[in-house]
PyMOL Python script that loads the backbone (N, CA, C, O; Angstrom):
from pymol import cmd

cmd.read_pdbstr("""\
ATOM      1  N   MET A   1     -21.626  58.510-111.775  1.00  0.00           N
ATOM      2  CA  MET A   1     -22.030  57.151-111.943  1.00  0.00           C
ATOM      3  C   MET A   1     -21.502  56.089-111.876  1.00  0.00           C
ATOM      4  O   MET A   1     -22.128  55.029-111.870  1.00  0.00           O
ATOM      5  N   ILE A   2     -20.040  56.207-111.803  1.00  0.00           N
ATOM      6  CA  ILE A   2     -19.253  54.995-111.748  1.00  0.00           C
ATOM      7  C   ILE A   2     -19.437  54.943-110.121  1.00  0.00           C
ATOM      8  O   ILE A   2     -20.200  54.119-109.618  1.00  0.00           O
ATOM      9  N   LEU A   3     -18.887  55.630-109.539  1.00  0.00           N
ATOM     10  CA  LEU A   3     -18.586  55.812-107.998  1.00  0.00           C
ATOM     11  C   LEU A   3     -20.232  55.045-107.217  1.00  0.00           C
ATOM     12  O   LEU A   3     -20.351  54.295-106.248  1.00  0.00           O
ATOM     13  N   GLN A   4     -21.066  55.518-107.952  1.00  0.00           N
ATOM     14  CA  GLN A   4     -22.569  55.040-107.475  1.00  0.00           C
ATOM     15  C   GLN A   4     -22.503  53.515-107.930  1.00  0.00           C
ATOM     16  O   GLN A   4     -23.212  52.728-107.304  1.00  0.00           O
ATOM     17  N   VAL A   5     -21.994  53.206-108.597  1.00  0.00           N
ATOM     18  CA  VAL A   5     -22.135  51.686-108.944  1.00  0.00           C
ATOM     19  C   VAL A   5     -21.086  51.022-107.985  1.00  0.00           C
ATOM     20  O   VAL A   5     -21.600  50.330-107.106  1.00  0.00           O
ATOM     21  N   LYS A   6     -19.957  51.082-107.982  1.00  0.00           N
ATOM     22  CA  LYS A   6     -18.751  50.742-107.003  1.00  0.00           C
ATOM     23  C   LYS A   6     -19.792  50.681-105.879  1.00  0.00           C
ATOM     24  O   LYS A   6     -20.462  49.659-105.729  1.00  0.00           O
ATOM     25  N   ASP A   7     -19.955  51.849-105.013  1.00  0.00           N
ATOM     26  CA  ASP A   7     -20.371  51.539-104.037  1.00  0.00           C
ATOM     27  C   ASP A   7     -21.625  50.749-103.862  1.00  0.00           C
ATOM     28  O   ASP A   7     -21.923  50.178-102.813  1.00  0.00           O
ATOM     29  N   GLN A   8     -22.375  50.749-105.004  1.00  0.00           N
ATOM     30  CA  GLN A   8     -23.388  49.448-104.742  1.00  0.00           C
ATOM     31  C   GLN A   8     -23.377  47.924-104.939  1.00  0.00           C
ATOM     32  O   GLN A   8     -24.159  47.065-104.531  1.00  0.00           O
ATOM     33  N   LEU A   9     -22.247  47.838-105.695  1.00  0.00           N
ATOM     34  CA  LEU A   9     -21.181  47.091-105.901  1.00  0.00           C
ATOM     35  C   LEU A   9     -20.850  46.415-104.477  1.00  0.00           C
ATOM     36  O   LEU A   9     -21.172  45.268-104.166  1.00  0.00           O
ATOM     37  N   GLU A  10     -20.173  47.297-103.695  1.00  0.00           N
ATOM     38  CA  GLU A  10     -19.537  47.458-102.343  1.00  0.00           C
ATOM     39  C   GLU A  10     -20.174  46.781-101.359  1.00  0.00           C
ATOM     40  O   GLU A  10     -19.750  45.794-100.756  1.00  0.00           O
ATOM     41  N   ARG A  11     -21.378  47.436-101.193  1.00  0.00           N
ATOM     42  CA  ARG A  11     -22.476  47.024-100.180  1.00  0.00           C
ATOM     43  C   ARG A  11     -23.400  45.850-100.523  1.00  0.00           C
ATOM     44  O   ARG A  11     -23.989  45.173 -99.680  1.00  0.00           O
ATOM     45  N   LEU A  12     -23.460  45.687-101.785  1.00  0.00           N
ATOM     46  CA  LEU A  12     -24.262  43.938-102.379  1.00  0.00           C
ATOM     47  C   LEU A  12     -23.024  42.958-101.598  1.00  0.00           C
ATOM     48  O   LEU A  12     -23.237  42.032-100.816  1.00  0.00           O
ATOM     49  N   HIS A  13     -21.564  43.513-102.111  1.00  0.00           N
ATOM     50  CA  HIS A  13     -20.146  42.314-101.927  1.00  0.00           C
ATOM     51  C   HIS A  13     -21.178  41.885 -99.946  1.00  0.00           C
ATOM     52  O   HIS A  13     -21.829  40.890 -99.628  1.00  0.00           O
ATOM     53  N   GLN A  14     -20.869  43.070 -99.182  1.00  0.00           N
ATOM     54  CA  GLN A  14     -21.193  42.514 -97.944  1.00  0.00           C
ATOM     55  C   GLN A  14     -22.377  42.464 -97.186  1.00  0.00           C
ATOM     56  O   GLN A  14     -22.445  42.309 -95.967  1.00  0.00           O
ATOM     57  N   LEU A  15     -23.342  42.609 -98.011  1.00  0.00           N
ATOM     58  CA  LEU A  15     -24.165  41.901 -97.878  1.00  0.00           C
ATOM     59  C   LEU A  15     -24.181  40.032 -97.570  1.00  0.00           C
ATOM     60  O   LEU A  15     -24.284  39.159 -96.709  1.00  0.00           O
ATOM     61  N   ILE A  16     -23.927  40.402 -99.513  1.00  0.00           N
ATOM     62  CA  ILE A  16     -24.242  38.730 -99.333  1.00  0.00           C
ATOM     63  C   ILE A  16     -22.789  37.907 -99.105  1.00  0.00           C
ATOM     64  O   ILE A  16     -22.547  36.940 -99.828  1.00  0.00           O
ATOM     65  N   LYS A  17     -22.184  38.177 -98.449  1.00  0.00           N
ATOM     66  CA  LYS A  17     -20.529  38.367 -97.272  1.00  0.00           C
ATOM     67  C   LYS A  17     -21.495  37.717 -95.703  1.00  0.00           C
ATOM     68  O   LYS A  17     -21.560  36.604 -95.179  1.00  0.00           O
ATOM     69  N   SER A  18     -22.089  38.997 -95.394  1.00  0.00           N
ATOM     70  CA  SER A  18     -22.842  37.922 -94.096  1.00  0.00           C
ATOM     71  C   SER A  18     -23.975  37.672 -94.586  1.00  0.00           C
ATOM     72  O   SER A  18     -24.687  38.080 -93.669  1.00  0.00           O
ATOM     73  N   GLY A  19     -24.909  37.167 -95.638  1.00  0.00           N
ATOM     74  CA  GLY A  19     -25.644  36.498 -95.501  1.00  0.00           C
ATOM     75  C   GLY A  19     -26.473  36.956 -95.454  1.00  0.00           C
ATOM     76  O   GLY A  19     -27.286  36.181 -94.949  1.00  0.00           O
ATOM     77  N   SER A  20     -27.098  38.247 -95.774  1.00  0.00           N
ATOM     78  CA  SER A  20     -28.269  39.363 -95.236  1.00  0.00           C
ATOM     79  C   SER A  20     -28.867  40.041 -96.213  1.00  0.00           C
ATOM     80  O   SER A  20     -29.651  40.936 -95.899  1.00  0.00           O
ATOM     81  N   THR A  21     -28.589  39.715 -97.729  1.00  0.00           N
ATOM     82  CA  THR A  21     -29.292  39.990 -98.571  1.00  0.00           C
ATOM     83  C   THR A  21     -30.947  40.081 -98.801  1.00  0.00           C
ATOM     84  O   THR A  21     -31.526  40.957 -99.443  1.00  0.00           O
ATOM     85  N   GLY A  22     -31.461  39.119 -98.212  1.00  0.00           N
ATOM     86  CA  GLY A  22     -32.732  39.108 -98.149  1.00  0.00           C
ATOM     87  C   GLY A  22     -33.418  38.635 -99.360  1.00  0.00           C
ATOM     88  O   GLY A  22     -33.060  37.519 -99.736  1.00  0.00           O
ATOM     89  N   SER A  23     -34.431  39.296-100.142  1.00  0.00           N
ATOM     90  CA  SER A  23     -35.199  38.772-101.186  1.00  0.00           C
ATOM     91  C   SER A  23     -34.700  39.578-102.210  1.00  0.00           C
ATOM     92  O   SER A  23     -34.268  40.721-102.057  1.00  0.00           O
ATOM     93  N   PRO A  24     -34.795  38.737-103.631  1.00  0.00           N
ATOM     94  CA  PRO A  24     -33.986  40.208-104.900  1.00  0.00           C
ATOM     95  C   PRO A  24     -34.715  41.374-104.514  1.00  0.00           C
ATOM     96  O   PRO A  24     -33.953  42.333-104.629  1.00  0.00           O
ATOM     97  N   ALA A  25     -36.063  41.805-104.029  1.00  0.00           N
ATOM     98  CA  ALA A  25     -36.820  42.937-104.650  1.00  0.00           C
ATOM     99  C   ALA A  25     -36.171  43.553-103.092  1.00  0.00           C
ATOM    100  O   ALA A  25     -35.890  44.747-103.204  1.00  0.00           O
ATOM    101  N   GLU A  26     -35.917  43.055-101.854  1.00  0.00           N
ATOM    102  CA  GLU A  26     -35.475  43.725-100.266  1.00  0.00           C
ATOM    103  C   GLU A  26     -34.125  44.201-100.936  1.00  0.00           C
ATOM    104  O   GLU A  26     -33.922  45.390-100.690  1.00  0.00           O
ATOM    105  N   LEU A  27     -33.300  43.708-101.587  1.00  0.00           N
ATOM    106  CA  LEU A  27     -32.295  43.342-101.783  1.00  0.00           C
ATOM    107  C   LEU A  27     -32.186  44.803-103.259  1.00  0.00           C
ATOM    108  O   LEU A  27     -31.331  45.638-103.554  1.00  0.00           O
ATOM    109  N   ALA A  28     -32.811  44.634-103.512  1.00  0.00           N
ATOM    110  CA  ALA A  28     -33.085  46.230-104.948  1.00  0.00           C
ATOM    111  C   ALA A  28     -33.727  47.277-104.188  1.00  0.00           C
ATOM    112  O   ALA A  28     -33.452  48.343-104.739  1.00  0.00           O
ATOM    113  N   GLN A  29     -34.465  47.464-103.164  1.00  0.00           N
ATOM    114  CA  GLN A  29     -34.445  48.440-102.310  1.00  0.00           C
ATOM    115  C   GLN A  29     -33.174  48.940-101.315  1.00  0.00           C
ATOM    116  O   GLN A  29     -32.822  50.097-101.084  1.00  0.00           O
ATOM    117  N   ARG A  30     -32.716  47.922-100.903  1.00  0.00           N
ATOM    118  CA  ARG A  30     -31.925  48.477-100.000  1.00  0.00           C
ATOM    119  C   ARG A  30     -30.529  49.072-100.721  1.00  0.00           C
ATOM    120  O   ARG A  30     -29.900  49.996-100.205  1.00  0.00           O
ATOM    121  N   LEU A  31     -30.262  48.652-101.543  1.00  0.00           N
ATOM    122  CA  LEU A  31     -29.124  49.626-102.844  1.00  0.00           C
ATOM    123  C   LEU A  31     -29.883  50.336-103.314  1.00  0.00           C
ATOM    124  O   LEU A  31     -29.129  51.222-103.715  1.00  0.00           O
ATOM    125  N   GLY A  32     -31.461  50.820-103.750  1.00  0.00           N
ATOM    126  CA  GLY A  32     -31.992  51.363-104.158  1.00  0.00           C
ATOM    127  C   GLY A  32     -31.959  51.684-105.828  1.00  0.00           C
ATOM    128  O   GLY A  32     -32.082  52.779-106.377  1.00  0.00           O
ATOM    129  N   VAL A  33     -31.768  50.466-106.389  1.00  0.00           N
ATOM    130  CA  VAL A  33     -32.397  49.838-107.848  1.00  0.00           C
ATOM    131  C   VAL A  33     -32.955  49.296-107.792  1.00  0.00           C
ATOM    132  O   VAL A  33     -33.322  48.748-106.753  1.00  0.00           O
ATOM    133  N   THR A  34     -33.614  49.006-109.558  1.00  0.00           N
ATOM    134  CA  THR A  34     -34.632  47.944-109.621  1.00  0.00           C
ATOM    135  C   THR A  34     -34.268  46.301-108.828  1.00  0.00           C
ATOM    136  O   THR A  34     -33.363  45.983-108.057  1.00  0.00           O
ATOM    137  N   ASP A  35     -35.482  45.450-109.453  1.00  0.00           N
ATOM    138  CA  ASP A  35     -35.204  44.044-109.203  1.00  0.00           C
ATOM    139  C   ASP A  35     -33.995  43.563-110.530  1.00  0.00           C
ATOM    140  O   ASP A  35     -33.084  42.738-110.457  1.00  0.00           O
ATOM    141  N   ARG A  36     -34.472  44.546-111.846  1.00  0.00           N
ATOM    142  CA  ARG A  36     -33.589  44.044-112.887  1.00  0.00           C
ATOM    143  C   ARG A  36     -31.753  44.353-112.708  1.00  0.00           C
ATOM    144  O   ARG A  36     -30.710  43.897-113.178  1.00  0.00           O
ATOM    145  N   THR A  37     -32.066  45.133-111.984  1.00  0.00           N
ATOM    146  CA  THR A  37     -30.590  45.864-112.149  1.00  0.00           C
ATOM    147  C   THR A  37     -29.681  44.929-110.915  1.00  0.00           C
ATOM    148  O   THR A  37     -28.499  44.647-111.108  1.00  0.00           O
ATOM    149  N   VAL A  38     -30.247  44.609-109.946  1.00  0.00           N
ATOM    150  CA  VAL A  38     -29.847  43.379-108.819  1.00  0.00           C
ATOM    151  C   VAL A  38     -29.606  42.481-109.551  1.00  0.00           C
ATOM    152  O   VAL A  38     -28.399  42.243-109.518  1.00  0.00           O
ATOM    153  N   LYS A  39     -30.250  41.708-110.350  1.00  0.00           N
ATOM    154  CA  LYS A  39     -30.053  40.534-111.303  1.00  0.00           C
ATOM    155  C   LYS A  39     -29.348  40.681-112.149  1.00  0.00           C
ATOM    156  O   LYS A  39     -29.158  39.628-112.758  1.00  0.00           O
ATOM    157  N   LYS A  40     -28.582  41.885-112.703  1.00  0.00           N
ATOM    158  CA  LYS A  40     -27.500  42.508-113.402  1.00  0.00           C
ATOM    159  C   LYS A  40     -26.555  42.003-113.137  1.00  0.00           C
ATOM    160  O   LYS A  40     -25.823  41.167-113.668  1.00  0.00           O
ATOM    161  N   TYR A  41     -26.580  42.905-111.677  1.00  0.00           N
ATOM    162  CA  TYR A  41     -25.249  43.185-110.761  1.00  0.00           C
ATOM    163  C   TYR A  41     -24.439  41.708-110.230  1.00  0.00           C
ATOM    164  O   TYR A  41     -23.216  41.576-110.181  1.00  0.00           O
ATOM    165  N   ILE A  42     -25.577  40.541-109.811  1.00  0.00           N
ATOM    166  CA  ILE A  42     -25.247  39.102-109.818  1.00  0.00           C
ATOM    167  C   ILE A  42     -24.491  38.142-110.550  1.00  0.00           C
ATOM    168  O   ILE A  42     -23.461  37.480-110.422  1.00  0.00           O
ATOM    169  N   SER A  43     -25.813  38.412-111.731  1.00  0.00           N
ATOM    170  CA  SER A  43     -24.708  38.394-113.256  1.00  0.00           C
ATOM    171  C   SER A  43     -23.692  38.163-113.813  1.00  0.00           C
ATOM    172  O   SER A  43     -23.167  37.130-114.228  1.00  0.00           O
ATOM    173  N   ASP A  44     -23.250  39.889-113.804  1.00  0.00           N
ATOM    174  CA  ASP A  44     -21.320  40.192-113.880  1.00  0.00           C
ATOM    175  C   ASP A  44     -21.091  39.556-112.880  1.00  0.00           C
ATOM    176  O   ASP A  44     -20.610  38.565-113.428  1.00  0.00           O
ATOM    177  N   LEU A  45     -21.036  39.244-111.392  1.00  0.00           N
ATOM    178  CA  LEU A  45     -20.210  39.101-110.351  1.00  0.00           C
ATOM    179  C   LEU A  45     -20.191  37.556-110.718  1.00  0.00           C
ATOM    180  O   LEU A  45     -19.031  37.186-110.534  1.00  0.00           O
ATOM    181  N   ARG A  46     -20.944  36.527-111.142  1.00  0.00           N
ATOM    182  CA  ARG A  46     -20.600  35.121-111.460  1.00  0.00           C
ATOM    183  C   ARG A  46     -19.675  35.310-112.514  1.00  0.00           C
ATOM    184  O   ARG A  46     -18.578  34.755-112.581  1.00  0.00           O
ATOM    185  N   LYS A  47     -20.272  36.327-113.563  1.00  0.00           N
ATOM    186  CA  LYS A  47     -18.753  36.475-114.648  1.00  0.00           C
ATOM    187  C   LYS A  47     -17.936  36.352-114.760  1.00  0.00           C
ATOM    188  O   LYS A  47     -17.235  35.885-115.657  1.00  0.00           O
ATOM    189  N   LEU A  48     -17.645  37.144-112.946  1.00  0.00           N
ATOM    190  CA  LEU A  48     -16.143  37.427-112.735  1.00  0.00           C
ATOM    191  C   LEU A  48     -15.500  36.295-112.785  1.00  0.00           C
ATOM    192  O   LEU A  48     -14.364  36.147-113.234  1.00  0.00           O
ATOM    193  N   GLY A  49     -16.371  35.251-112.215  1.00  0.00           N
ATOM    194  CA  GLY A  49     -16.001  33.970-110.905  1.00  0.00           C
ATOM    195  C   GLY A  49     -16.630  34.324-109.758  1.00  0.00           C
ATOM    196  O   GLY A  49     -16.284  33.541-108.873  1.00  0.00           O
ATOM    197  N   ALA A  50     -17.225  34.959-109.448  1.00  0.00           N
ATOM    198  CA  ALA A  50     -17.973  34.227-107.945  1.00  0.00           C
ATOM    199  C   ALA A  50     -19.241  33.676-108.016  1.00  0.00           C
ATOM    200  O   ALA A  50     -20.262  33.964-108.641  1.00  0.00           O
ATOM    201  N   ARG A  51     -18.844  32.576-107.005  1.00  0.00           N
ATOM    202  CA  ARG A  51     -19.659  32.032-106.913  1.00  0.00           C
ATOM    203  C   ARG A  51     -21.272  32.685-105.712  1.00  0.00           C
ATOM    204  O   ARG A  51     -21.297  32.754-104.483  1.00  0.00           O
ATOM    205  N   ILE A  52     -22.469  33.072-106.801  1.00  0.00           N
ATOM    206  CA  ILE A  52     -23.250  33.429-105.741  1.00  0.00           C
ATOM    207  C   ILE A  52     -24.129  32.372-105.990  1.00  0.00           C
ATOM    208  O   ILE A  52     -24.268  31.910-107.123  1.00  0.00           O
ATOM    209  N   GLU A  53     -24.761  31.937-104.968  1.00  0.00           N
ATOM    210  CA  GLU A  53     -25.919  31.113-104.482  1.00  0.00           C
ATOM    211  C   GLU A  53     -27.452  32.162-103.905  1.00  0.00           C
ATOM    212  O   GLU A  53     -27.386  33.246-103.325  1.00  0.00           O
ATOM    213  N   PHE A  54     -28.517  31.527-104.234  1.00  0.00           N
ATOM    214  CA  PHE A  54     -29.468  31.984-103.450  1.00  0.00           C
ATOM    215  C   PHE A  54     -30.221  31.122-102.943  1.00  0.00           C
ATOM    216  O   PHE A  54     -30.806  30.335-103.687  1.00  0.00           O
ATOM    217  N   CYS A  55     -30.398  31.063-101.438  1.00  0.00           N
ATOM    218  CA  CYS A  55     -30.844  30.287-100.550  1.00  0.00           C
ATOM    219  C   CYS A  55     -32.177  30.604 -99.959  1.00  0.00           C
ATOM    220  O   CYS A  55     -32.356  31.538 -99.177  1.00  0.00           O
ATOM    221  N   ARG A  56     -33.334  29.581-100.468  1.00  0.00           N
ATOM    222  CA  ARG A  56     -34.967  30.078-100.402  1.00  0.00           C
ATOM    223  C   ARG A  56     -34.937  29.973 -99.178  1.00  0.00           C
ATOM    224  O   ARG A  56     -35.698  30.854 -98.778  1.00  0.00           O
ATOM    225  N   TYR A  57     -34.395  29.264 -98.045  1.00  0.00           N
ATOM    226  CA  TYR A  57     -34.912  28.903 -96.913  1.00  0.00           C
ATOM    227  C   TYR A  57     -34.744  30.361 -95.668  1.00  0.00           C
ATOM    228  O   TYR A  57     -35.368  30.829 -94.715  1.00  0.00           O
ATOM    229  N   ARG A  58     -33.393  30.642 -96.501  1.00  0.00           N
ATOM    230  CA  ARG A  58     -32.792  32.027 -95.047  1.00  0.00           C
ATOM    231  C   ARG A  58     -32.718  33.180 -96.359  1.00  0.00           C
ATOM    232  O   ARG A  58     -31.856  34.006 -96.061  1.00  0.00           O
ATOM    233  N   SER A  59     -33.207  33.430 -97.417  1.00  0.00           N
ATOM    234  CA  SER A  59     -33.751  34.391 -98.042  1.00  0.00           C
ATOM    235  C   SER A  59     -32.828  35.134 -98.397  1.00  0.00           C
ATOM    236  O   SER A  59     -33.059  36.323 -98.178  1.00  0.00           O
ATOM    237  N   THR A  60     -31.333  34.785 -99.117  1.00  0.00           N
ATOM    238  CA  THR A  60     -30.730  35.646 -99.208  1.00  0.00           C
ATOM    239  C   THR A  60     -29.622  35.103 -99.879  1.00  0.00           C
ATOM    240  O   THR A  60     -29.390  33.911 -99.677  1.00  0.00           O
ATOM    241  N   TYR A  61     -29.012  35.629-100.510  1.00  0.00           N
ATOM    242  CA  TYR A  61     -27.614  35.261-101.401  1.00  0.00           C
ATOM    243  C   TYR A  61     -26.934  34.644-101.048  1.00  0.00           C
ATOM    244  O   TYR A  61     -27.512  33.719-100.476  1.00  0.00           O
ATOM    245  N   TYR A  62     -25.793  34.532-101.010  1.00  0.00           N
ATOM    246  CA  TYR A  62     -24.443  33.883-100.388  1.00  0.00           C
ATOM    247  C   TYR A  62     -23.420  33.602-101.366  1.00  0.00           C
ATOM    248  O   TYR A  62     -23.811  33.400-102.515  1.00  0.00           O
ATOM    249  N   TYR A  63     -22.113  33.550-101.113  1.00  0.00           N
ATOM    250  CA  TYR A  63     -21.297  33.201-101.853  1.00  0.00           C
ATOM    251  C   TYR A  63     -20.494  31.585-101.417  1.00  0.00           C
ATOM    252  O   TYR A  63     -19.778  31.534-100.417  1.00  0.00           O
ATOM    253  N   SER A  64     -20.683  30.570-102.134  1.00  0.00           N
ATOM    254  CA  SER A  64     -20.492  29.159-101.961  1.00  0.00           C
ATOM    255  C   SER A  64     -18.899  29.189-101.952  1.00  0.00           C
ATOM    256  O   SER A  64     -18.634  28.503-100.965  1.00  0.00           O
ATOM    257  N   LYS A  65     -18.149  29.449-102.298  1.00  0.00           N
ATOM    258  CA  LYS A  65     -16.824  30.062-101.992  1.00  0.00           C
ATOM    259  C   LYS A  65     -16.525  30.900-101.710  1.00  0.00           C
ATOM    260  O   LYS A  65     -17.336  31.765-102.040  1.00  0.00           O
ATOM    261  N   ALA A  66     -15.168  31.523-100.872  1.00  0.00           N
ATOM    262  CA  ALA A  66     -15.248  32.935-100.615  1.00  0.00           C
ATOM    263  C   ALA A  66     -14.479  33.258-101.490  1.00  0.00           C
ATOM    264  O   ALA A  66     -13.775  32.568-102.227  1.00  0.00           O
ATOM    265  N   VAL A  67     -14.653  34.659-101.388  1.00  0.00           N
ATOM    266  CA  VAL A  67     -13.996  35.563-102.449  1.00  0.00           C
ATOM    267  C   VAL A  67     -13.901  37.333-101.714  1.00  0.00           C
ATOM    268  O   VAL A  67     -14.868  37.789-101.103  1.00  0.00           O
ATOM    269  N   THR A  68     -12.631  38.125-101.908  1.00  0.00           N
ATOM    270  CA  THR A  68     -12.443  39.204-102.126  1.00  0.00           C
ATOM    271  C   THR A  68     -13.037  39.871-103.503  1.00  0.00           C
ATOM    272  O   THR A  68     -13.133  39.446-104.654  1.00  0.00           O
ATOM    273  N   PHE A  69     -13.446  41.288-102.774  1.00  0.00           N
ATOM    274  CA  PHE A  69     -14.175  42.186-103.751  1.00  0.00           C
ATOM    275  C   PHE A  69     -12.932  43.361-103.744  1.00  0.00           C
ATOM    276  O   PHE A  69     -12.380  43.716-102.702  1.00  0.00           O
ATOM    277  N   ARG A  70     -12.542  43.978-105.301  1.00  0.00           N
ATOM    278  CA  ARG A  70     -11.787  44.563-104.728  1.00  0.00           C
ATOM    279  C   ARG A  70     -12.132  45.869-106.300  1.00  0.00           C
ATOM    280  O   ARG A  70     -12.757  45.472-107.284  1.00  0.00           O
ATOM    281  N   PHE A  71     -11.763  46.870-106.236  1.00  0.00           N
ATOM    282  CA  PHE A  71     -11.699  47.790-106.965  1.00  0.00           C
ATOM    283  C   PHE A  71     -11.073  49.228-107.106  1.00  0.00           C
ATOM    284  O   PHE A  71     -11.196  50.171-106.325  1.00  0.00           O
ATOM    285  N   GLY A  72     -10.537  49.184-108.009  1.00  0.00           N
ATOM    286  CA  GLY A  72      -9.697  50.094-108.305  1.00  0.00           C
ATOM    287  C   GLY A  72      -8.311  50.150-109.432  1.00  0.00           C
ATOM    288  O   GLY A  72      -8.248  49.475-110.459  1.00  0.00           O
ATOM    289  N   TYR A  73      -7.243  51.130-108.952  1.00  0.00           N
ATOM    290  CA  TYR A  73      -6.583  50.818-109.719  1.00  0.00           C
ATOM    291  C   TYR A  73      -5.217  50.628-108.607  1.00  0.00           C
ATOM    292  O   TYR A  73      -5.018  50.912-107.426  1.00  0.00           O
ATOM    293  N   GLU A  74      -4.656  50.169-109.397  1.00  0.00           N
ATOM    294  CA  GLU A  74      -3.199  49.181-109.259  1.00  0.00           C
ATOM    295  C   GLU A  74      -1.916  49.885-109.503  1.00  0.00           C
ATOM    296  O   GLU A  74      -1.765  49.748-110.717  1.00  0.00           O
ATOM    297  N   PRO A  75      -0.359  50.924-108.806  1.00  0.00           N
ATOM    298  CA  PRO A  75       0.381  51.175-109.312  1.00  0.00           C
ATOM    299  C   PRO A  75       1.057  50.374-110.347  1.00  0.00           C
ATOM    300  O   PRO A  75       1.324  49.291-109.824  1.00  0.00           O
ATOM    301  N   VAL A  76       1.424  50.394-111.466  1.00  0.00           N
ATOM    302  CA  VAL A  76       2.751  49.191-111.933  1.00  0.00           C
ATOM    303  C   VAL A  76       4.217  49.947-111.718  1.00  0.00           C
ATOM    304  O   VAL A  76       4.691  51.083-111.718  1.00  0.00           O
ATOM    305  N   VAL A  77       4.566  48.746-111.559  1.00  0.00           N
ATOM    306  CA  VAL A  77       6.097  48.986-111.537  1.00  0.00           C
ATOM    307  C   VAL A  77       6.491  49.743-112.679  1.00  0.00           C
ATOM    308  O   VAL A  77       6.006  49.312-113.726  1.00  0.00           O
ATOM    309  N   ALA A  78       7.362  50.926-112.809  1.00  0.00           N
ATOM    310  CA  ALA A  78       7.564  51.052-114.569  1.00  0.00           C
ATOM    311  C   ALA A  78       9.350  50.514-114.526  1.00  0.00           C
ATOM    312  O   ALA A  78      10.323  50.671-113.788  1.00  0.00           O
ATOM    313  N   ASN A  79       9.095  49.980-115.503  1.00  0.00           N
ATOM    314  CA  ASN A  79      10.408  49.042-116.476  1.00  0.00           C
ATOM    315  C   ASN A  79      11.069  50.734-116.825  1.00  0.00           C
ATOM    316  O   ASN A  79      10.242  51.641-116.916  1.00  0.00           O
ATOM    317  N   ASP A  80      12.317  51.004-116.974  1.00  0.00           N
ATOM    318  CA  ASP A  80      13.415  51.920-117.328  1.00  0.00           C
ATOM    319  C   ASP A  80      12.973  51.974-118.169  1.00  0.00           C
ATOM    320  O   ASP A  80      12.422  52.974-118.628  1.00  0.00           O
ATOM    321  N   ASP A  81      13.097  50.518-118.846  1.00  0.00           N
ATOM    322  CA  ASP A  81      12.925  50.940-120.886  1.00  0.00           C
ATOM    323  C   ASP A  81      12.041  51.225-121.402  1.00  0.00           C
ATOM    324  O   ASP A  81      12.115  51.486-122.603  1.00  0.00           O
ATOM    325  N   ASN A  82      10.499  51.318-120.534  1.00  0.00           N
ATOM    326  CA  ASN A  82       9.431  51.985-121.564  1.00  0.00           C
ATOM    327  C   ASN A  82       8.820  52.672-120.521  1.00  0.00           C
ATOM    328  O   ASN A  82       7.598  52.553-120.432  1.00  0.00           O
ATOM    329  N   SER A  83       9.635  53.634-119.398  1.00  0.00           N
ATOM    330  CA  SER A  83       8.813  54.259-118.978  1.00  0.00           C
ATOM    331  C   SER A  83       8.835  55.334-119.555  1.00  0.00           C
ATOM    332  O   SER A  83       9.884  55.787-120.011  1.00  0.00           O
ATOM    333  N   MET A  84       7.318  56.150-119.679  1.00  0.00           N
ATOM    334  CA  MET A  84       7.104  57.550-120.563  1.00  0.00           C
ATOM    335  C   MET A  84       7.349  58.680-119.622  1.00  0.00           C
ATOM    336  O   MET A  84       8.157  59.550-119.945  1.00  0.00           O
ATOM    337  N   GLY A  85       6.642  58.744-118.350  1.00  0.00           N
ATOM    338  CA  GLY A  85       7.021  59.394-117.151  1.00  0.00           C
ATOM    339  C   GLY A  85       5.837  60.236-117.315  1.00  0.00           C
ATOM    340  O   GLY A  85       5.650  61.261-116.661  1.00  0.00           O
ATOM    341  N   ASN A  86       4.832  59.653-118.443  1.00  0.00           N
ATOM    342  CA  ASN A  86       3.492  60.400-118.033  1.00  0.00           C
ATOM    343  C   ASN A  86       2.264  59.591-118.162  1.00  0.00           C
ATOM    344  O   ASN A  86       1.274  59.876-118.836  1.00  0.00           O
ATOM    345  N   GLY A  87       2.507  58.248-117.222  1.00  0.00           N
ATOM    346  CA  GLY A  87       1.523  57.307-116.355  1.00  0.00           C
ATOM    347  C   GLY A  87       1.649  56.201-117.481  1.00  0.00           C
ATOM    348  O   GLY A  87       1.599  55.081-116.973  1.00  0.00           O
ATOM    349  N   GLY A  88       1.749  56.184-118.409  1.00  0.00           N
ATOM    350  CA  GLY A  88       1.963  54.975-119.138  1.00  0.00           C
ATOM    351  C   GLY A  88       0.980  54.955-120.332  1.00  0.00           C
ATOM    352  O   GLY A  88       0.546  53.992-120.964  1.00  0.00           O
ATOM    353  N   GLY A  89       0.794  56.007-120.441  1.00  0.00           N
ATOM    354  CA  GLY A  89       0.007  56.399-121.546  1.00  0.00           C
ATOM    355  C   GLY A  89       0.743  56.759-123.738  1.00  0.00           C
ATOM    356  O   GLY A  89       1.565  57.641-123.988  1.00  0.00           O
ATOM    357  N   GLU A  90       0.383  56.206-124.388  1.00  0.00           N
ATOM    358  CA  GLU A  90       0.769  56.737-125.618  1.00  0.00           C
ATOM    359  C   GLU A  90       0.676  57.421-126.396  1.00  0.00           C
ATOM    360  O   GLU A  90       1.437  57.365-127.362  1.00  0.00           O
TER     361      GLU A  90
END
""", "prot")
cmd.dss("prot")
cmd.show_as("cartoon", "prot")
cmd.util.cbc("prot")
cmd.orient("prot")
């Protein structure tokens, strides 16, 4: 489930970045989700700081300020005093 959402968000980012989302209904169809899900994704990305606008003339979402989309884990540099050797769990 989470990987499917990740893939959808990455696809959404690429479509927004290229200015080729189409209308919200078209975008939902491209992503294989409902219109409501598209609106939720856009809202969530905005809450994370993405400046997403919709151009009615071109019928597309676009970023009004360039962003980079990253999803995943990054390694943490272990401090010798706090290293537990098990991934940092307690």
